[in-house]
N, C-alpha and C positions, 0 to 999 in steps of 0.2 A: 594379714594382707597377702603375703606371699603364698599361702596356701589357697587363698581365693584366686589369685592370678594363675596358678598352676591348674587349679580345677576347671576354670573357664577356658584356658588354652587347650585342655584335653578334650573339649567339647567341639573344637573346630575341626571339621572334615575336609580333607584336601579335595579341592574342586578341580575338575579338568582345566588345564591351563587355557585352552582355546575358550572354553565357556567364560572362565573368570576374566580373561582379557577382553572379551567382547562386551560383558556386562559392565566392566570397570569403565569403558568408554563413557557409558551414560552415567554412571554413579559419579564419576569425577566431576562432570559438570553440575550434577545436581548439588553436589556438596560445596561448590565453590564458595557459596556464602557462608557455609559452616565453618570454613578454615580461615576465614579473612581475618580473625581477631588477633590481637596482640595481647598476650596474657602478661598482665603485670601484677606486681606484688603477690599476694597470696591466693586471691579467689579469681577464677577464670571467668569473669562475668562481661568479657568486653563487648561482644555482639550477640549476646545471648536472645536478647528481644528482637533484634534484627532477624533471627532465625525462627523463633518461635511465634512471633506474630505478623509474619508476613511483610515486614518493613524493608526488605532489601530494595536498594535503589532509591524508591520514592515512597515514604510512608503515607504521603498525601495523594497517591493515585486517585484520579477522579472515579474510576471504577473500583468498587470494593473487592478486596481479595487479590489484587494483582500488583505485581511489581511495576515500578516506572521503568522506563527503557534506557536508562544508562546502561543497564545490563541487557544484553540481547536475549530475547526469548521468541517464543512463537505465540501467535493469537489466532486460534483456528475457529473462533466463533461457535457455530452449532456443531462442528466436528468435521470429520473427513467426508468428502463427497460420497464415499461409498458406504458411510455408516448408516444410512437410512434404510435398514434391511429388517425384515421380519423374519418369522420362524423359517427353518430350512425346508420344511415340507408344506407346500401350498394346500395339500389335502387337509391340513390340520387347522386351516384358517376358515372361519365362518363369519358371516355378516348378520345383520339383523334379520334379512329376509330368509336366512337359512334356519333360524331358531325353530320354527314349527315343525321342520322335518328332520332335525338331527337325530331323532329316535328310530327313524324309519329303517335306517340300515344296520341297526345293532341286534335285531331280533330278540332272541332271549339271552344273548350274550352278557348283558348289562344288568346287574341287580341294584346298583347303587348309583343314583345321580348325584354328584358333587358340583356345586356352583360356588364360585367367587361371590363375595358380596358387593363391595363397592366398585361401580363403574361396570358392573355385570348385573346382578340382581337389583341392587339399590343404586340409582343415580342421585346426582346432586344438582340443584338449580343453578349452582355457580359455575363459572367458566372452568375453573380448575379447583383441585382439592384445597389448595392454600388460600383460595379466596373465601373459603369457609371462616378462616381466621379473621378476615375483614368484617364479615358478619358478626362474628364474636366480639370484635372490638367495639361494635356499636351497641352491644348489649349494656343495660344500665350498670350492671355490676362490674363488668370490665372496664367500662368508661370511668366509673368511680375510682378504681383501682389503677387506671392509667395503663392497662395492658394493650400492647400494640401487636400487630402482625409480625414484625420482625421479633419482638420478645418472645412470642409463642413459638416461632419456628427456632429461634436459637435455644430456647429452654428445652425443646425436645431434642435437638442435637447434642446439647451437653449431658442431658439424663442418658442418652444412648451410650454416649463415651463412658460416663460413670458406671453405668450398669455393667458394660463389657469389662471394666477393670475389676468390678466387685465380684461378678460370678460368671464371667465368660460369655455372657448373652446380652446382646444389644436390644433385646425385646423390652419394652416398658409400657406402663400403663399411664393414665391421665394423673394419678397421684404422683408418679415420679416426675412427670413433666413439671408440674406445678410446685413441686419441692424446689425446682431451680429458682422460683421466685423467692429469694431469701429475705427481702425486704418486707414480705407480707406475712400475716399471721397464719397459723394452720386453720383458723375459720374461714379466713379469706380464700385460701387455697381450695378449700372444700366447696364454697360457693362458686369459684371458677370452674371446678370439675363438672359440676351440675349445670352451670351455664353453657359449657361446651357441649354437654350431652343434649341439651334442650335446643341448642343451635343446630346440631346435627338433625334433630327432629324436624325442625322448620324447614331445612333446606333439602332433605333427602325425599326421594319418592321411588316407588317401585317401577321398575321397567317391564311394562305389561307383557312383552312376548316371553319374558322368563316366568312371569306369573302363570300363563297359560301353559308353558312347558312343564312346570311342577304339576299342574293339574293332570296333564296328559301322562306324566310319568307315574303319577299316583294310580291312575286308571289301568296301567300296565303292571301294577303290582311292585313298582320299584321303590327302594328306600331313598329318601331325599336328605342330603346333608348340606350344609354351608361351611365352606373353608375359607378363612380370611386372614391375611396379614393386617393386623390392626392392634392399636393400643387401647382398644375397648375390651374389657372383660367380657365374658359370655353373658353375663346377667345383663349388661348394658347394651350389648349388641342385640340380644334378644328383645329388650325393651324397644330399641330402635326398629327392628324387623316388625315387631307386633304393631308399631304405630302405623306402618304403611301397607302391610300385607293384608289381604283378606283374611278373615277368620279360619276358613277352610285351608287356604294355602299355608298359613302359619302352623296349623295343626299337623300339616303333612311333613313338616321339617322335623326329622327325628333328633338331629344332633348339630350342634354349632361348635365349630372348632376355630378358636382364636389363638393366634400365634403367641400373645402375650401370655395365655395360660399354660402354654406348653413350653415356653421359653425358646422357641425355635421358630424361624419363618418357613414359608412353603418351600423356598429354594434350598433349604437345608433338610431338616428331619421332620417337619410337620406331617407330610404325607406318609412317612412311615408310621407314624402314631395313627394316622386316619386308617391305614390298611390293617394295623394290628387290632383296631377296635371294631372294623367293620364287619368281620366275621365272614368275609368272602375273599377269593383270590384277587390280587391286584388287577388282573385282566378284566375282572367283572365290575370295576369301577370306571365311570365316565366323569371326568372333570371339565369342566369350561370356566374359562376366565379371561381377562383381558391382558394379562402380562405374560409374554412369550416365555421367558425364563421361569417364573414362579408358577405359572399355570400350565405350562405345556412341557418344557425341557425337564423341569424337576421331577414331575409326577411320571413322565414316560421313562425316565431311567429306572424307575421302580416296577415298570410293567403296567402303570395305570394308562388306560386310553385317555387322551387329552385333546382338547380342541381349543384353538386360540380365537377369541372373539374379537373381531376387529370392527368396532362401531363405525368408523369413517374410513372411507378412501383418503389416500394421502393428501390429495388437493383440497378436499373438505377439511381435514384436519388442519392444514396450513392456513387456510382462510379463517377458520375458527380461532386459531392462534392469533392471527392478526387482528382480528375483530376484539379479542380479548385486550390486546394492547390498546386498540382504540377506545375501549370502554374505559380505560385508566385516563385517557388523554381528553375526553370530552369536556372535563373541567376547564380546558384552556379556552374553549369557545362558548362556555356557558355564560348566560347573563346573570347579573346579580337578581335575586338573592341566592340563586343555586350555587354560584361560584363563591368560593371564600375569597373575600377582599380584605386584606389586613391594611390597618392605617399605618401610614409610614411617618414616623417621628424623626425630627432632627432638632433636638433641644440645644445643641452646641453651636448653632449658627451664629448668635451674637458674640460668642468668645471668638470664632474665627474672624468675624468682622473687626473686632477691636484689635486683633492681632496684626492687622494690615499684612496679610500674607500675599505677597506679590513675588512672581518668578520663584515658586517654592523649590527648595532643594529636595532631593529624594529624602533626606532624613526628616524634613518637615512633613512632607507628604506621608511617610510611614508613621513616624513618632507622634507629631503634633495632631495629624488629622484622622489617623487611623487607630494606631495602638493606644494612644493617649485617651481618647473618649471611652474605648473599651475598658481601660484600666481604672479611669474614673469611676465608671459604673460598678467595676468589680470592687474597688475600696469602699464605695458605699454599701454594696451588698455584703462585704465581709464585716464591716463595722456594725451594720444592723443586726448581723447574725450574733455577733459578740455580745452586743448590748442586751439582745433578747435571753441569751444563755445567762448572763450576769444577773438579770432580773429575776431568773429562776433559782438564783442563789448558787449558782456553779462557780467553781474557782477555775477559771478559764485561762489556758495557756496556749497561745498561738505559735505554731512553727512553720516556718516558711521552708519547703523542701528544696534544698539545694541540688542542681545548680539552677534549675529552670524558674524557680520561684523568687530569685533575687529581685527582678523588677517589681514583682508584686508586693515585695516587702517595702521597697523604695516608694512605691505608689501610695501605699497605705500611710506610710510615715508623712508624706507630703499632704495627703488629704486630711489626716487627723492632727497634723502638726505636732506629732510626738511619736516616738518609736512604738511600734507594734509588734509584740512577740520576739522571737529569736530565729536566727537562721539554723536549720537543722540539717546535717550531713547524714541523711538516711536514704538509701536508694532502693528501689523496687527489688533488685536483685537480692539484697541483704535481708529485706523483710520476708521474702519468699524462702530463701535458703536457711534462715533461722527458725523456720516454722514446722520443720519435719520432726514431729514426735512419735508419730505412729504410721503404720502402713497406710491408713485411712487419709492421713495428711498428704502422703506422696500421691494417692489416686485422686484425691481432691484437686491437686495442682495439675496433674497430667490431663484430667477431665476438661480443665478450662481451655486447653490448647486446641485451637482449630486444627482439623486434620491436614489441610494443605500446608500448615505451619510446623508440623510435627517433626522437628529435626532431632534426631537421636543425639548428636553431639550437643546440641544446646540443651536438652533435657539433662544430659549427664553433667554438663557444666553446672546447671542450676542446683543439681543434687550433690554438687561438691565432690564428685567422683574423680578420682586421679585420672590424667590422661591414658596411662598405660592400661587401666581397667576398662576404661571407656572403649578403647580400641578393640579389646578382647570381646567385650559384650556386643558391640556392633558386628564384629566379625561372625560371632556365633548367631546373632539374630539374622544376618542376611543369608543364612543357610536355609531359612525357613521361606515358605511361599509368602508368608505375611510377616515381614520383618519387624513392622512397628509393634504388632501385637505380641510377637516373640520377645522383642526387647523389654516391652512393658512387664512381661512375665518373668523375665530375667532379674528385674528390679526387685521382684518379690522374694528372690533368694535370701535366706536367712542372713548369711554373711554379708551380702549387699546391703540388706536393710540395716544391720548393725553398723556398718561403716558410714551410712548416710545419716543415721541418728546420732552417731559420735561426733561427726563433723558439724552437724547442724547444732548439736548442744553446746559445742565449743564456741561456735559463732554466736549463738544466742547469748551466752554469758558475756562475751566481749561487747555485744550490742546493748545489751541491758545496762552495762557499766557505763557505756556512752549516754545512754538516755537518762540514767539517774545522776552521773556525775557532771556531765558536760551540760546537759540540758535542765537539770534540776527538777526532774519530774517526781512527784511524791504521790502515795496512795491518796485518793479522793480527787485528784485533779481531772478535769475535763480538757483533753487535749483537742485542739482544732489543728489539723494538717491543711495548710493552704499551698495549692500548687495549681499549674495550668490545667491538670487533668491528663487523662481522659477516662480510664476505666476505673480509677480508684484502687488499683491493686495494692499499692503501698499501704494504705489505710486497711484494706480487707485483710492482708497477710501479717500486718504488724499486730492487729488485734488478735489474730490467732496465735501469734508468737508470744505476746504478754499474757495471754489467757492462761487459766490454770493455777492462778495464785502468785504469779511473779509480780504482778502490780495491779492494784485495785483501781483502775482508771476507766474513764470512758474516751474512746477514740473517735472523732468525728472528722469529716472531710469537707471542706468548702472550695470548690473549685471554679476556674474560669469556665472550663468545658467539662461535660459529663456525658458518657454514653447512655443509651436507654436499654442497656442489657438487663434482662430479669435478674440476673444473679449479682446485684449491686447492694452494698450495705444500706440499711434503713436509715442510718444516721449520716447520709452524705447528701450535699445539695450542691448545685452549680448555679452560676449566673446563667449559662446557656446549656441546654440539653440538646444533643445531635446524635442522629445515628451514624454520622460520618466523623472520622478523625482527620481533620485537615489543619493540624496545629503546628506543623514543622517550622515554618518561617517565624510565626509569632513566638513559639517556643525558643528558637535560636535567639531571638532579640530580647528575650527575658533573662537570658543565662548571666552567670557570674564567670569572669575570668579566672578560672580555677580548674585544676584537673578533677577527675572523678574520683569519688571515694572507692577504694578497692578493698579496704578491710579495717580492723580496729585493732590497736594494740591491747594488750591484757588489761591496761588501766582504763580503757575505753576511748584513748585518743584516736581520732581517725586517720587513717593512712591514705594520703592523697596521691594520685598518679601525676605524671607529667602532663602539662597542657599539650594537646595535639593540634589545636587550631592556630591559625596564623595571627600575628599581631595586627595585621592589616585588618582581618575580619573582626577581631575584637574592637579595633578602633571604630569600625562602622558601626557595631553593636553599641558601643558607648555613646556615639553620637545620636543614635536612634533613641536610646534610653534618656538622654538628656532632653531631647524634645518632647517626649512623653511626660516627663515629670514637670516640664515648663507648662505644657498644656494643663495638667492637673492643678498646678499652682494658679494659672490664670483663671481656670474655671471656678475653682473654689472662691478666689477673691471676687469675681464677677457675680457669681450666684449669692455670695454672702452680703455684698454691698446692695444688690438689687432686691434682695428679699425673695428670689425665686426659688421654688422648691419643685421637684418633679417626682412624679410616681415612679416606684422602683421598676414597674413593668414598661414604662417609657425608656428609662435608661437602659434596661435589658434589650429592648427592641433596637435601640440605637446602636448599642455595642455589638450586637449580633451583625447588624447591618455593616458596620465598619470592619469587623473582622472577615465577614464573607466577602465584602467587595475587595479586600486586600489579597484574599486567598484566590478567588475565582476571576476577578476582573482588574488585575493590577494594570497600572498604566506604564507607558514605556520607561519612565524613570525608575520605577520599582522593579521592573524585569531587569534593567542593566545594574542596578544596585546589588541585587542578590545573585547575580549570574554566577559568580565564583565562590558562593557559600558552600563549603562543605559541612556535613553534619557528623560530629565526632563518633556517632554511633552507626553510621552508614557510608563509612569513607572507602570501603573496599580495600582489597590486598595491597594497592600502592599508596593507601592513605590520601587519595586525591579525588575520590567521586564526590560530585557536587550535588546539591539538592535538586537541581534541575540543570538540564543540558539541552538547550534549544536545538543545537546542530544535530544531536542524537535523535531528537524528536522528529526533526525533517527527515532523516534518513529512515527512521522506523515507520513512520506514518505511510512511506512509500512501500513497505515490505508486509504490512500487516492489515488484515481485514478489519473493517469497523463492524462492531464497536471494539476498539482497542483500549489498553489500559496505559495512560499516560499520566505523569504529575500534573497537578492543576495548573502550575506555572507554565510547563511545557505546552499543555493544551491551549492556554490563553496565548502563547507565543505563536501558535498556529493560526489563531482567529477566534473571535467570540462565537463564530458558528460551531466550532468544535467544541468550545466550552458548554454552550448551551444544550447541544445535542447530547453531550455526556451527562449533564445535570439532569435533563428530562429522563433519559433512560435509567439513571440511577434512583432518581426520586420515585419513579413510578414502577420500578423494577420490571422493565419491559422485556419480555421474552423475545428478543430480536436478535437475529444472527447476520453474518455477512450477506446472505442471499437477500435478506430483507432490506438492507440498506443501500444495496446498488444492483441495478439490473442490466449493467454493461458487462458484456463478455466479449472474448477474444478467442477465435479457434485455435487449436492445437492438435495436429494428429501425432500420435505416438504408436510404437509397437513394443511388445513385451515378449520375451522369450529368446530362444536361441536364434541363431542366424539361419537355420534351416527350416525351423517352424515357428516364425513369429506371428503373434496375433496383434491386428491393428485396431486402434481405438480413437475415435474422434471426441476430443474433450473440449469443455468450455472453461477457459481460464477467467477468474473473476477479477473484476476491476477493483484496485485499491485506492490509490490517490496519485494525482499528478502523472496520469497515464500509465501507471505500472500495473501489472496483472499477476495473479497467483493461480498456480495450478498444482494439485496434489498428484504424485505417481506413486505406484506401488514399488516397494522393494521386494523382490522375489529372489530367493537364494539360487545363485548360478544362473540368472537370467539377466540379459541386457535390457535396457530401457532406452529406446532411440526417440528422440524428438525431431520431427520433420519441420524445422523451421521455415525451410525454402518454400513449402507449399503455400505459405500465406504472407511471408515477409521477405523483402530484399535487404532491409537493414533492422536491426533491433539490438537493444540493450539488455544483456542478461545480468542483472544485478546480483543474483545470489542462487546457490543451488545447495540445499542442505538435507542432511538426513536426519530424520527424527524418529525416536521410539514412540510408543503409543502413549507414553506419559508426557509426550511434547517436550521432551529434553533433547537438545542438539547433541548428536553423537558424532558426526562426521560432515565435513564440507567437501564434497567431490568436486567442486567447480573447476578445479585445476588439473582434473584427471578425466577429461573428456576426449573421446575419439571425434575429431571433426572431419566431415566429409564435405568438399567444395564450400568450405566457409574460411574466410579470412577474419582473423581475430585480433583486435587491438585493445587489450584490457577486457572491459565490459562490452565493447562494441563488437557485433558480429555482422559481417557482410556475407549474405547468402548469395552464391554465384549463379545458382540455378534453382529450379524448382525442387530438385532432388537434395538440396543442401540439408544435412542433418548432423545432430550432435548426440552421440552415445554414452551412456554411463555404463561401464563394464563392471561386472560383478568381481572380477579378480582384484580390483582395486581396494574393495571394501572388506574382504574377509567373510567369515561366517558369523552371522547374527542369529541368535537362537529365539528372539522374541520378535513380534510384528514391528515392522518399520515402515517408512514411507519418505519419499522425496518431496520437498516443497521447492518449487522453481518460481522465482520473481523475475519477470522480464517486462520491457517496455517496446512495443513495436514503434519503429521511427519511420520506416517507408514500407508500404504494404506492396505486395506484389500485384493483387488485382486493382482494377480501377474502383473509384468510390461506388458505383453502381453495382459492380460485381461483388465487391466486398460486402455490401448491404445485402445482396441475394444470398452470399455465402453465410452471413450471420443468421438470416432467416431460415436457411437450411439446417443450420446447427440447432437453432431453438426448437426445430421440429424433430430433433434426433432423440426423442425421449425414450424410445424403446432401446436403442443402442445405449444410451447412458444408463438406463436402468439395468441393462444386462451387464455393462462394465461394472456398475456399482455392486451388483450381487456377486459377480466374479471375483472382484477384489475382496469383498466381506469373507467369501468362503475359501480364499486362497486358490481359487480355480481359474485358470486363464485359457480356457477352451473356447473363448469367444462367444 
C-alpha cells in the first residue's frame, strides 16, 4: 500500500499556482456533493449513489438528469446565445443549390471526392436520426421483445462507455449495442440487429444532388469514396447504399470507410487512414459533409480540402425543430381511435365509502387513500408471483430489502394474514462492492454510470479504495485533459486492481456469511428480493457476487417500480414499469426506523449506523404506515366478504394512478406534511437538506430559463401548469429551449473592452418568470463589461450576477464588486439617476481564468425610462437587430470583440 501511494504521488506534476487556483474555484463547487458524506464504520458508502446517479438535491426532479434546486445551479437551456455558430470560414459552407457547381473551382487539383453518408448522401424520412428508433420500436420483432426508443439510446450509450474502458475506443457496432439487452437471448439480439438494418433501409433515401455530383465526378475521372461515423459495418452500410443508389452510382464508389471498422471517428484519426489508403496527397482530396467538426475541421487539419454542407438556413432549421415537437404532440388533439385512450379504473371506491372518510388527515390522504391501494396491489402481485414459483417446484425464500421494503413486508403480512419472508439487511453499495473479482467486473460497473454522474470520489468509494489513495489518483487524473478517462485508466494499475480485489474479497466473505447464517440461504433456493425498486442493481450485483460457485441459487427481483433500461435482469418483474424514477416520497414512507447497514462483522452480523433522521419524521412515517395497513386490512375484508375479485392489470393501473397522483398532483395537506422531510442519502453537508423546498423553488424559478429542472413536489407547489408543462416535455422528449418557451425580451446595452476602446452591443435579455430577465455576457480577460441600465430603466432589481465556466458551474459571484455610475443602490434595488447610469464589472476583481467563462445577469425592470409606446417601439427595434445580434454571437464564439 505504501509503495502504491509513493508511486502515485510521484506522478503528480506541480502546476502553476495561478492556474491551479483558478481551476480550483470551479472544481470545489462541482465536488461539493462529493464531499458531503459522513463516513461511518468501515465502508465509505454514505452518499455514493447521490454522486453516481445524479441524485443531488432532488432525485425526483421532473426533468431527467437534473438536480433539484435546493442546490443552486444554472439552467441554460439550448446554451449560450452566441453558441449557435458554424465553421469559422464562410467560404467552406455550401448549401443544396451549390452542390452542382462545387467541382467547378477545383480544376485538376482534386483526384478523390469524399462524401459523408448520413444527412449528406443518404437522408432519412424521419425528423431526426433518433426518430428512426421509434420506427424500429413499431417493428413486430422489437414490439414482441418490448424494445423502446429510450432503451435503444441507453444501450448505445452504455456500449460506448464499455468499449472505451475495454479497448480505448468508443466506436461500437450494432452487435455491441444489443449485447446491452442482457435480458434477451443471443438469437433475439441478432434478430434486432437485422430489424434495425431493415428499418434504416425503409426510412433512408438518396439525396439526388449528391447522386448527380457522383456522376459528374466520375466523368472527370475522380475516385469516389464514402467516409462515415457509424455503428454500421462496411458490409451493412454497403447494403444500405446499394438499396437506394442507382447501380451506376453505386459502382462508382470505390471504397466505404466506416468509423467502427477502423476504431476511430472522423474527428480523430479516420481521415488519416483515408489519406494513407487513397494513394494521393491530402490536398488532392475533397470531402463534403454536414458536421463542421468531423467533416471540415478534422480533415482540414490534415491538409484535406473540406466543405461544410448546411442543408437548411437557421430559421428553416428552427422551424423544422418546432415542427418535430409538434409531431409528438398531435396525439393530444387526435380523436379516437387514433389517440390512445386508456380505461381509468378505481376498484377501491367502495372501501373508501365504508371507511366514512371525512375531513381526512394528511396521514389518511397519504396512507389510506394513496399508498395503501398501491401496496394492496403490490401484495397481490408478490403473492401471485410466489405462488407461481412454488407451483413450479421452487423452494422460494422472500427477502424484503431494508430499509425501504419494511412497509412492503408489513403490507404482505396483513394481506396474507401471515408472515411472508424475512427482512434482509443488504444494500446496493455492498452488493456492488463485493462483486469485484476481475478487471472486467470493475469496467462493467463503471460502464453503467451515466457520464454526467461520473464522480471520481464516488467511484473510488464504491471500489473500497482508501481516502489517501483516492486523493492521489484524482490529483494525477486531473493533470490530464480528460480526467475521467485518465482516472479510469489509473484504476487498471496492477497494484490498484490488487487492492480493490482484496478489499472486495474480504467484504464478499462477510456478506456471504450474513446471507448463509443470518438469512439461512442454502444451495437450491430461489431467492426473491422484494423492494421499492427502481433499477434492480442490488439483485444484479448480488447475482454477480454469489456467482462462480459460492452459492447455487437463483436470485429474482419483484419490485413496486422498475425502470425500462435494457440492461436489466431477465428474472426481475415489477408492479409498475416506468422510464422515470419518482419514488422518493413513497420510499421514505416505506422505511424502517433504523440506521443504514455500513458493514458486516466477521461472523456475518450487520453493523448498523446511527439513525440520522428526526424522531418527528419517523413519527409521521409511522402514522402513514398505520393508515396504509388499515386500508389493506379493510380492503381484504371487504373484497373477501363480497366475493369481489379484480384482474391484476386493473389493480396495477389503480396503483400506478395513486402513486402518480401523489408524486405529481399532491394536495395542499400533502405538501405541508412532507415540507420538512429530509432524505438521509441527500441531506447535504449540514444534514438538513429536505426532499423539496418550496421557497427555494420560487427563488430559482425567477432565475432560470424554462424548461428548468425542479423536483416534482416543488413544481406542484408552483402550480399545476408548471407540472403539466414538465410532464409533457419529459414524456415526449421535446427539443425545446428557453427561446421556444418565451418570446418576451427586454433590452440591455453593454460595452466590452478597455475604457479607451470599448465595443458596444445591444442585447436581448430573455424573460424567465415573475418579471425577471436573464442575459449572458462574455468574460474577457483584462476587459471590463459595462451594463447601461439607465438607457432603458429608472428603477430595476438586480437579483444576481454570477460567473460560470463552460461546464455551467458557478465560479464567482461578482455582484458585490461592481463600479456604479449615477446609480443609488439599496441591496438588490437600483435607482438609475440618468440615462447614462451604468454598472461595470472590472476584471481586476476576478483574477486570471484560463478557460472560457461568462456572466449570467438576472434582473427585473421596475420602472422603465421610456413611455409605454416608446418602449414598445424600442422592443420592436431590438427584434430587428438580427445582424447586430449575429455579429455579437460570432464575435463571442471566436473570442473576437472588434464589433
